[in-house]
NUKEMAR-765164 format. One record per atom (N, C-alpha, C): residue in one letter; x, y negated, z. Coordinates in steps of 0.05 Angstrom, whole numbers, plus 5000, padded with zeros to 4 digits. Layout:
BEGIN
aXYZ;...
This chain:
BEGIN
m229384066519;m230084266503;m226584286487;t226584456461;t225384486449;t224784786440;s221784816445;s221385106445;s221485216419;q219885426417;q220885636381;q217985516375;d216285376378;d212685266370;d213785026360;g216384906362;g216684596368;g215984356375;k215084546392;k214084236428;k216784196443;r216584036453;r217883946481;r217684146507;s219084236520;s217484376533;s219884256566;i219784276588;i220484146608;i222684326626;r224984256621;r226484556640;r225984396677;v224284536691;v224884516718;v225984656738;r228584386751;r230184576767;r230084616788;r231084896793;r230385106807;r232484966835;d231084966854;d231584976885;d231885246898;p235785146898;p236685446909;p235785516939;l234985216955;l233985326978;l231185376986;d228985486962;d226685576970;d226785876967;p226285946993;p226286246995;p224786486983;a223086326962;a220586486947;a224086556926;g226286436922;g228486606906;g230186776915;w230586696944;w232186916959;w232687156952;d234587366964;d233787616958;d231087766985;r230187936974;r227488006986;r228188137009;c230088387005;c231288427026;c231688327058;e233888087045;e235288017066;e233087777078;l230687687069;l228387527077;l226887587095;k226587877087;k224588077107;k225788137123;q227388207122;q229988277147;q229687977165;a230987757161;a231587557170;a228287477182;l226587567178;l223587507182;l222887717196;d222887877203;d223188197215;d222088087248;w219787997262;w219587917288;w220388127306;r221288347301;r221788587321;r224088407329;h225788327307;h228888367321;h229588177326;i227487957325;i228387617330;i228887587352;g229987467364;g230587487407;g233387457412;p233587437437;p236387397450;p238087677446;d240987657437;d241787887424;d244187937445;p243588257466;p245788167478;p248888227469;q248588217450;q251888307444;q252787937429;s255487917423;s256687677408;s256687747381;a257487617365;a256787587337;a259787437327;t260387557304;t262887337295;t262187427257;a263387297239;a264087357215;a267187227204;t267487287188;t270887297176;t270287087152;g271786927142;g271886957111;g273986647108;t273986657078;t276386517072;t275486287061;s272886327049;s270986017043;s269485827058;a267285967066;a265485797083;a264386007099;v263485897130;v261686107148;v260785897171;l258986067175;l256785857198;l255686027211;v255085897240;v255085987259;v251685887269;g249885927293;g248885857301;g245985997314;s244885817331;s243285897350;s241286057362;t238986027337;t237086087337;t236186307316;g235286537317;g233786607296;g234986657260;p234786987259;p236287047240;p235886887205;f233186747205;f231986627181;f232986287185;a234386217201;a235985957203;a238185937189;t239986147205;t241886217189;t243186277164;l241186477161;l240986507129;l240586317108;a239686127117;a237685847109;a240385647099;g242185667126;g244985557125;g246385657100;r246785907105;r248286067089;r247886087046;y244186057047;y243485897027;y244785637016;a244685487037;a245785177032;a249185267014;l250685427034;l253785327025;l253985536994;d251685676994;d251685876971;d251485636947;a249385546953;a248685346927;a250985056920;g253185116939;g254984896932;g254384716951;g253484656971;g251984576995;g255484417019;s254284117026;s257684207038;s256384317078;a258684207095;a257984337118;a256084237125;t254583837130;t253383807128;t250583917125;d250583957104;d247584047082;d247284327097;a249584457109;a248084827118;a247784667142;v248684587163;v247984497177;v245384417195;l243384177168;l241684057170;l240584297169;t240984477141;t238284507135;t238184717158;t240284887166;t239285107194;t238084947220;a238884697222;a237584587250;a234284507240;f233084527211;f230684477208;f228984587204;a230384837198;a229485177213;a229485247234;q231385107250;q231385247279;q229385107288;i227984917287;i225684747288;i223584877287;a222584987266;a219985097258;a220485377268;l221885547276;l222085847285;l220885757320;s221885607327;s221585497351;s218585447366;l218585387335;l214585257346;l216084977360;g217884797359;g218184547375;g218684677410;s219384857413;s219184927441;s221384747457;w223484857445;w226184897467;w227884717433;v227384577410;v226984347392;v225884207385;s225883997375;s224183847363;s225383667331;y223483607325;y223483247305;y224183157315;a222883127341;a222582907360;a224482897378;g227283077381;g228983117406;g230882967384;l234282967398;l235982887394;l238082977373;f239982877376;f241882907354;f244282757357;g246382987358;g248882957356;g250983157333;m252482997322;m254383127309;m257083097314;v259783207312;v261983137303;v262983187281;h263583097254;h264583257227;h267583117227;h268583387211;h271783287202;h271483297170;a272883007152;a273183077120;a276683167107;a275883417097;a277983537096;a280183367075;a277983247057;a279583047030;a280882847041;t279182677065;t280682367069;t281782397096;g281682747110;g282982777138;g280982517163;a279482387156;a277382347173;a274682387185;t275482337217;t273282557233;t271682347242;t268582357241;t267082177255;t264982337271;s263982087282;s261182207301;s258282147288;v256282277289;v254282157291;v252382187321;s251681997333;s250482037356;s247181907356;a245082057364;a242581967363;a240782027376;g241481947394;g240381967428;g237881847439;f235681977455;f233181857446;f233281487462;g230781447444;g231681097445;g229380927467;t229980947478;t228780747508;t226180467489;l223380467514;l222280337508;l222179987515;t222979857494;t223079477505;t221979467536;q218779577526;q217279367546;q216279597579;e218779857579;e217879907594;e220379877618;t218879647642;t220679527655;t220679727681;l219279947683;l219780027714;l220680297709;p222680387703;p222280627696;p222880827716;l224480777742;l223180847776;l220381047772;e218980887758;e216180877760;e215181127748;i215981157739;i215781337709;i214681647715;p211981677722;p211081957738;p213482257728;t213582437743;t215582547742;t213182867733;a214483147716;a213883317706;a211483457748;p209383557744;p208683667712;p206583427708;q206583157717;q204283027711;q204382867681;p202982947667;p202482797640;p201482627641;s203882437620;s203682077622;s205382027593;g204581907572;g205181737560;g208181607571;r207981537588;r211181487602;r213481547594;t213281807597;t215681967595;t216982017566;a214981837554;a215981947520;a217681757512;l220681827493;l222381707488;l222481717457;v224081477448;v223481417412;v226181677401;p224181887391;p226081997378;p228681917360;g230682117366;g233582157344;g233482277327;f232782567322;f233082727307;f233482677283;i231282587268;i230882497237;i232482267233;a233682097259;a235681947242;a237981967238;g239082147268;g241382267267;g241682357243;a240282627235;a240482867207;a241082667187;h239282447184;h239982367155;h242082207147;a242582087175;a244981837171;a247282097175;a247282307182;a249982537176;a249682607143;h247382627140;h247582827096;h247382427086;t246882307093;t247481977072;t251581917077;r252182047100;r255382097089;r256982327094;a255782487089;a256982747081;a254882917068;g251982867057;g251483017048;g251883237018;r251683306998;r252083376974;r248783416964;l247683686971;l244683706957;l243083556979;p240883486946;p238483306961;p237383396986;w236283156993;w235383167021;w233483327018;d231783337001;d229683377006;d229383737001;q231683806991;q231784076989;q232984217007;l233584097032;l234584177053;l231984247075;w230584067059;w227784287079;w225884397075;s226584527046;s225584787039;s225285017053;p227085187065;p227385387082;p224485277113;a225385007116;a222884997143;a220784997131;r219584867106;r216684817098;r215685077089;h217285257080;h217385557072;h215385737098;l217285707115;l216085757147;l213585767152;l213585437157;l211085307159;l208185307141;e209185397112;e206885347107;e206685667097;c207985857097;c207686177103;c206986287130;g208286187153;g207686267169;g210086377190;v211186237212;v213186257230;v212086627243;p214986847237;p213887027264;p214286967286;v212187127299;v211586997322;v211987337342;n214487217356;n216287507374;n214387577392;e215687747418;e213987727436;e215287557455;h218387447456;h218487187475;h217186947469;l217486877439;l216386627439;l212486557447;a211286787439;a208786917455;a208786847478;r210386957508;r210086877529;r210686717538;l212486527517;l213186257526;l210586037517;l208786057491;l206486017494;l204186057504;a204086357522;a201286367544;a202486167567;l204886127572;l205586097596;l205685757597;r206185667575;r204185347576;r201585307555;a200685437565;a198385417546;a196885157555;d195985047580;d195784897594;d196984597580;v198684627575;v199684367565;v199684357535;l200384627526;l199484547481;l195884587481;t195284637497;t191184537487;t190484327505;r191784227521;r191083907533;r190483687525;t191883697504;t189983507483;t188583637454;e187083397435;e185783557415;e187183597396;e189783427393;e191583407373;e193883677381;g193583787410;g195184037407;g194184227405;r191484217410;r189284497401;r189184517375;a188284257364;a188684267329;a191884417315;a194184397333;a196784407321;a196584787330;f197684847362;f197585037364;f194585307372;a192385287369;a189885427374;a187785267362;p188485277321;p186385207303;p184085437305;h184585677315;h182685927326;h181085917344;g181585817370;g181085777394;g182285867415;r185586007397;r186986097409;r189586037417;l192386197426;l195086137411;l195686427401;p197786397385;p199486507366;p199486777390;r199087007374;r199887197397;r203087377383;a204487577396;a206787637381;a206187877355;g206987857336;g206688027316;g205487877297;e204187727303;e202287567284;e204287277264;l203587237240;l204486947229;l203686807226;f204786447237;f203186147247;f204286057226;a202486017218;a203285657185;a201685567209;q202985317199;q202185047216;q202184817194;p199684887180;p200084647152;p200584347153;r198484297177;r199683957182;r202683997193;l203984017205;l206683977202;l208084067179;a206884267165;a208284217135;a207684007117;a206283837119;a205683677105;a207083437117;t207483447136;t209383267154;t211983177141;i213383387151;i215983497137;i216283427109;a213583607096;a213583587066;a213983217066;a213883017079;a214082747069;a215882637088;l216782737111;l220182737110;l222282677089;a222182927080;a223283107059;a223182867039;e220982757025;e220582617004;e221482327011;h221182277034;h221281917044;h223381867059;g224682107073;g226382047099;g224481827120;p226781837136;p226781697157;p224981427161;g224881297135;g222881067144;g220381147138;w219581447126;w216281497134;w215581537165;m218481537183;m216981687214;m217981447231;y220281237219;y220381027244;y219180847233;q218380757213;q217080527204;q213480637194;g213880897184;g210380957174;g208780887192;s206381247175;s203881297185;s205381517212;w207681597211;w207881697238;w208681617260;a209481357261;a210481127276;a207280977290;e206480907272;e204080847282;e202280987298;h201781237288;h200681467300;h202181537330;f204781567330;f205281577349;f205681327370;v206381037369;v204980877386;v202080827393;s200380917381;s197680917383;s197781247410;q198181367399;q197381657426;q198981597439;v201481527446;v202781477473;v201981257490;r201681047471;r200280857489;r197280957498;r196281137483;r193281227506;r193181367526;e196681567522;e196781657548;e198081517569;g198581277569;g198081127585;g202480937584;g202981017552;g205580857556;g206380567551;h208480547542;h208480347521;h209680267510;a209280387488;a210980417461;a209280237441;i210980097427;i211379787406;i212779907386;p210679877353;p212279937336;p214779887336;e215579647341;e218479507340;e220479767350;d220179877372;d221280177378;d221880297356;l220080357351;l220980577327;l222280437302;a221380197295;a222580117261;a226379967276;g226079917296;g229679777309;g230880027317;y231080317313;y232180437321;y233780597303;q236180667307;q238780607286;q240780807305;a241681027288;a243481267297;a245781207295;h247881187318;h250081127331;h252281247298;c254381107292;c254881227270;c258081117277;a260081217286;a262981147300;a265281377304;e267081257306;e269781367315;e269281657333;p269781797338;p270182057363;p272281977383;v271782007413;v273081937428;v274682227430;r277182177435;r279482337426;r280782367457;g282282677460;g283282727484;g285983027481;s286383007496;s288683237493;s289483507509;f289283677504;f288883927514;f290584207509;a292984267520;a294184517507;a295784447483;g295884207473;g297584167457;g296184157428;h293384087432;h291384057413;h290583717418;e289283627391;e287883407396;e284783407401;i282783447415;i280483447412;i278083237410;a277283177401;a275582957386;a272783127395;t271182967405;t268182967407;t265582727412;l263782717431;l262382537418;l263182257438;p263282067430;p264581807442;p262381637466;a263381527484;a261581377500;a259981177490;p256681057488;p255881157521;p254981427524;d254781667506;d254781997511;d256482007531;t254282187552;t256682317579;t258182607570;g257582737548;g257982947553;g260482937545;g261482837521;g264682897505;g266482787528;t265582527544;t267682437557;t268982537580;d265282807587;d266382987608;d267483177607;l267483237578;l269383487572;l271983427584;l273083247557;l275583157559;l276583137594;a275282997608;a275982947639;a276383197653;t274783407649;t274983707659;t277483767650;l278583837612;l279983957599;l282383837608;a283283587615;a285483497630;a286383487651;r283983497679;r284783817687;r285183987693;l284184177676;l285384437674;l287384417663;d287984237646;d291484267625;d293284237655;t292584077682;t294083987692;t295884267702;a292884407713;a292584737734;a294084817723;g294684847691;g296185017678;g295885387675;i293285447678;i293385687695;i291885937669;g291886077679;g290986347659;g288586487648;e288386627640;e285986837638;e284586877672;p281886707677;p280586737697;p279487007709;s279487217677;s277987487692;s279787607694;q282587597691;q284587747706;q286687647735;n287187457724;n288987207752;n286687017775;p286687247794;p285187157820;p285286757821;g288486747814;g287986447819;g287586297802;a286886467773;a285686207745;a282986237755;l281786427760;l279586397770;l278086147784;a279786077809;a279485987819;a279785667818;g283885537806;g283785307784;g281685227770;l279885377747;l278285417727;l275785277745;l274585337770;l272885267791;l273285037799;t276584967803;t276884777810;t276684487783;a277484517764;a276984447747;a274084317734;l273584467748;l269284437738;l268884297755;d270484167776;d267784077805;d267683757802;g268183677779;g267683437770;g265583297761;p263783187759;p261982967742;p261583207733;p258083367735;p257083587724;p255883487693;a256483667672;a254783557650;a253183807636;t250883687650;t248184007647;t247083887614;g245484077609;g243483997596;g241784227585;s239384237571;s237784397567;s235784387545;h235484647547;h232884727513;h234384557487;s236484737476;s237484687457;s238184917435;d239484677403;d240784877394;d242984867386;y245084967369;y246784877357;y247685007344;v249284847314;v249884967287;v252784867288;l254785057275;l256784897260;l257785137241;a258885017223;a259484997192;a262685007178;v262585127162;v265084997152;v265485077119;d265684967102;d264184947074;d267584977059;a267085167039;a269085077013;a270684957010;e271084787009;e272984507006;e274884477051;g273784657064;g274984597086;g273584407112;n270884287099;n269883997119;n267984237142;l268284007164;l267484247179;l265383997199;a262984207214;a260783977214;a259984227243;a260384057269;a259584157302;a257384017303;l254784087305;l252283997318;l251284097331;c249883927352;c247684027377;c245183897377;h243183937371;h240383817381;h237683917401;s237183807409;s235083797432;s232983667438;i231083807461;i229683557465;i230383497501;n231883657512;n232983607537;n231083517573;t229883817555;t226683787581;t224983967573;a224084157593;a222084387596;a221184397567;m220984717560;m219084807544;m216284587534;w217984487503;w214884267483;w214284017515;g215884017531;g215683837553;g212783827569;t211183637573;t209183707594;t206583537592;t207583457569;t204683187558;t202583317534;g204083547519;g202083587498;g200783407486;i203183167476;i203082987457;i204483097438;v202783097417;v202183237381;v202782927364;i203682947340;i204682697326;i204582877307;d201682847283;d202383107259;d202983277259;g203283427279;g204783707287;g207183707292;i208383437307;i210583477319;i210183477348;v211683627351;v211683587386;v213183347398;v211583167416;v212582957428;v214583137456;p217383097461;p217583127487;p218382947516;d218182987537;d217982827559;d221082817567;p222482717553;p225682697573;p225982437593;a223782227593;a222382147616;a222582277634;a221482427641;a219282507668;a222282617685;f223882647680;f226082797696;f228582557708;q229282397680;q231882217685;q231481947692;q228881917706;q228681607713;q231281457724;p233681497746;p234981417748;p236281277732;a237481467703;a239081467688;a237981207669;l235681207663;l233780937651;l233280827662;a233980787683;a233480447707;a236580347710;r238380437697;r240880427683;r240580187658;l239980207640;l239880217611;l237479957614;t239079737587;t238379577588;t235079727564;p233279647566;p230779637552;p231379777519;g230279947508;g231379877485;g234880037470;d235280117492;d239380357485;d237080557490;h239980677477;h240280967471;h239881127504;l238581307516;l239981497537;l241481687531;p243881607541;p246681817548;p245482077543;m247482217521;m246482547532;m249382757533;p247982887541;p250283077557;p251183337537;i251083337521;i252683487498;i254783547483;e256083697476;e259383697486;e259583847450;p258583697427;p261183847401;p263283767402;a264483807390;a267283797390;a268484017369;i271683767353;i273183957336;i276783847346;a277483987361;a280584107355;a282484047336;f284883897341;f286683957312;f289783947332;h290484157314;h293684237314;h294484067302;r296883867301;r298683767288;r296583617267;g294683517279;g293983407253;g291683537228;r291083897240;r289283997222;r287384087239;p285784097227;p284284307247;p283084527247;v284184637278;v283884857278;v281185057291;l279384807304;l277484917316;l274684687315;a272384827321;a270184687321;a268384837337;c266984667352;c265684847369;c262784737381;s260984797389;s258884717413;s257784807431;s255484837439;s254184937454;s251384797474;i250984997484;i247184987495;i247185097520;g245684987532;g244885077563;g245484937588;v243785037607;v244184887629;v247984907631;g249085157632;g251485187639;g252985107614;l252284897589;l253884857572;l255984737568;h257584607596;h259884477605;h261984727604;p260984927636;p263485047635;p263585257609;a261385407587;a261585457577;a263585397548;t263685177548;t265584977534;t268384997542;v268485017568;v271184957573;v272685217565;l271185357592;l271785637585;l273085727548;g271285667545;g271985837519;g274085577491;l274985377502;l276785207495;l278685277510;h279685327536;h280785507546;h283085657542;r280685927524;r282086177521;r281586167504;v282285977478;v283086057458;v285185747444;l284485607450;l287785367451;l289385447474;a287785477501;a290785567520;a292485707517;l290185997514;l291086337526;l291186337499;g289886207479;g291786467444;g290186667439;q287286667450;q285086907453;q284886897423;p283787067404;p282187067377;p279686957393;v277586877374;v275986697381;v273386917386;a274687187366;a271487367373;a272387487399;v275987547415;v275487637435;v274587467464;a274787217456;a273286977480;a271287067479;v269787067456;v266987007462;v265387367483;d266987427479;d265787707503;d266287637527;a268087527529;a270287587561;a268087487582;p268687597602;p266187447621;p266387207624;l263587087627;l262686757627;l262486757657;v262586407661;v262486217681;v259486057674;h257486037684;h255285927680;h255285707696;g251385577696;g251885297718;g251085447743;h250685177751;h250085247791;h247185317782;d246985467809;d243385597813;d241385487805;i239585637806;i237285387800;i234985527809;v232685377811;v230885527829;v229085667798;v228685607776;v227185777751;v228885667727;g229985937718;g230585977693;g232785797684;d233785917657;d234885727631;d234885617622;s236185607588;s234885387573;s233485567558;v232985717558;v231485947536;v230486097540;t229986157562;t228486257583;t226786227607;s226985997611;s224485877626;s222985697612;v220385637632;v218585507615;v218085317634;l219185307651;l218985007668;l220584927671;a220584697688;a222484497696;a224584607726;h227484617715;h228284747736;h229184457751;r230384637773;r231284457802;r234584597811;e234584447817;e237984507826;e236984527867;l238084807867;l238384847900;l239884607910;d239584547947;d241284357951;d243384387959;s244284787951;s248484777969;s246385047941;p247684997922;p247885207896;p250185297890;s249685557880;s252985727876;s252985697851;r255585677845;r256285697817;r255586057809;i254086007787;i253286437774;i255886357762;l257086767762;l258886767742;l256787137725;d258387237715;d257287507706;d258387667725;d257887917726;d259088057749;d260788197738;r262388177711;r264388267711;r267288107708;f267187987735;f269487767741;f270688037767;p273488197771;p273688327794;p273488197822;p273188317830;p272988247860;p275088037872;a277188107866;a279987967878;a279787727868;c277887707838;c278087417833;c274887147846;l273287407850;l271787327864;l273487187898;d273587337910;d274987227932;d276586987931;a278486967907;a280086887914;a277786477901;a277786547892;a274386307890;a273886247908;r273186477935;r270986467953;r273686227978;d276086397979;d278286307988;d278986077989;a279185937962;a278885667954;a276685377958;g274485557964;g272285477980;g269885367952;h269885597940;h267985497915;h265985807923;a263585687922;a260785867918;a260185957905;v260886187901;v260486387867;v258786717880;s256786667855;s255786857867;s255287077835;p256587267839;p255487457813;p253987647803;r252687647783;r249787717766;r249887847739;p248887987742;p248788117712;p248387937688;a249688057667;a249787847643;a247287997632;d245488107625;d242988097627;d240287987641;d241787857670;d238587777689;d238187477665;p236387517663;p234087267645;p234186967661;m235186987691;m234986827707;m236886607706;l239886707697;l242186577693;l241086317683;p241986107691;p243385857680;p246085827667;r245085967640;r246885977616;r247685867610;g250485957601;g252085727590;g251885857541;f251785687532;f251485937501;f253985767488;w256385917484;w257485757466;w258785917449;a258985787417;a260185827394;a261985627379;a263285847365;a266085647359;a265885687322;i268685597310;i268885577288;i272185667285;t274385837276;t276885737279;t277385757261;t280285687255;t280885707228;t284285737226;d285185947220;d289086037212;d289885847193;p291785727211;p291985487188;p294385567169;r295285737178;r297485977150;r295586087131;t294186287144;t291886437111;t289286257107;g288186047116;g285885967116;g283986087126;k283486287129;k281386407149;k280886327171;h277586397162;h275686227181;h274286467199;t273986427226;t272386577239;t270586457258;a268386587247;a266186357269;a265186617288;a264686497316;a263786777335;a261886607349;r259986717369;r258486587387;r258186747414;t257386787437;t256886847457;t254387027460;p254787167472;p251787357472;p249987217485;y247687307471;y244087227482;y242886997466;g244986997439;g244186727430;g242986967396;q241586827382;q240586917360;q241586987335;g242187227330;g242387217299;g244987267294;p246187347272;p248787457267;p250687137255;a253187117258;a254986867242;a255187057207;r254886747188;r254686857173;r256586807155;t257286847122;t260586787102;t259486767083;t259186617073;t258286667034;t260986937023;e262787027034;e264087247013;e261887497021;
């Protein structure tokens, strides 16, 4: 274009995902540290265009909604949200060096696909059973991260906005400061020994000689520079560039066996999902070698055979549900979910995680990115793999179809992710409950553990020798008695008990008659569900 004085000027493309251009009141509210934290209420949103729901932080889901507003796809929205979730958590329960799993449905073609990017094992780690256990710090507990490779693979297949734009909200947080709420400040204080163990950890988390406190804005300029490089150069910078070099150097310094080829050879797995039937619906989820999807389908098959009713109303139904759940457990820890449907009807169901204790136990920080220690407690699983394989993931993102049309997408997190997913699908698909009703009904959680759950614990949990199944205390006594008579050890606890081995579940349902989408999540997640309307 030409200005009035005859000189040519350059029109700068505005980045719609730069928070500097967002509604100031919305932005201020989303970053108010006093209102960021576990919400004891469920959340729902309904629209006919596009909706989104996520598990951490009002700012993160607001970023996802802005991606949808800008014409982004469902994949763009969930990735934008996930990048911001990691920034908000300071890498505690999710990390840019974590794992990634997503199921996607393309409305135009009818194709449903999956992206699996679990932790990659190290080719020179030949004695996995001898990997030190937590809390002993060791570089041998680090594995090749999959999150960035998985996110880029998903964007390549179904993204619409430029890759670099998806990072703008996370960059804003890291440059301007993450709001530290009381919960996050407690986690930081309790993990101070880990976060300040290494020079790199101290530089990232205590640059002025102390960890951030509640009410402060905590900027991370080194990490901001790192994700700026990821935004500009993509995963090659992480897996083959300077970040990979620093990863190998620091992991080996701490006793690990990483070599450059471990990162350079890492690839996300893009494949057809595994499918099963439940209550007249087809369920598509992550295929083997990941374990979460196959465990989910096996449990749903047992539940389908049982033909039970509502477990919080029918005594026999609770016993039947617990019997179906008695198969091989699918457990997970320290994660986030994001779900979105865009204006064209494309669906994305994402789960990402570090699947270990908060920040891990090593304090290894590579250019601002916290490296977790998933090998610290999964030695037997690692011993069954060929060095270089991906560690199977227990996560359970899924999409349900009725007569070939998608009617529900869901994802879950927490120690109790499996029972939360099974119960949610049973209520919506088998019993026909509206998803907004299903997320408010009494929940079955995981088995009893010694310490905490996936978002309130800062120590690695350990299962008891004879664990009880934990249920929230809204189940009637008659239902509990029937479950015990059937041989199930159950323990009701208040829903606000911070030590519950929680499961957190969210779903987006679509009414095939009206096209109306409803997004909903169970209590104790964070932030509202969002709609573009």
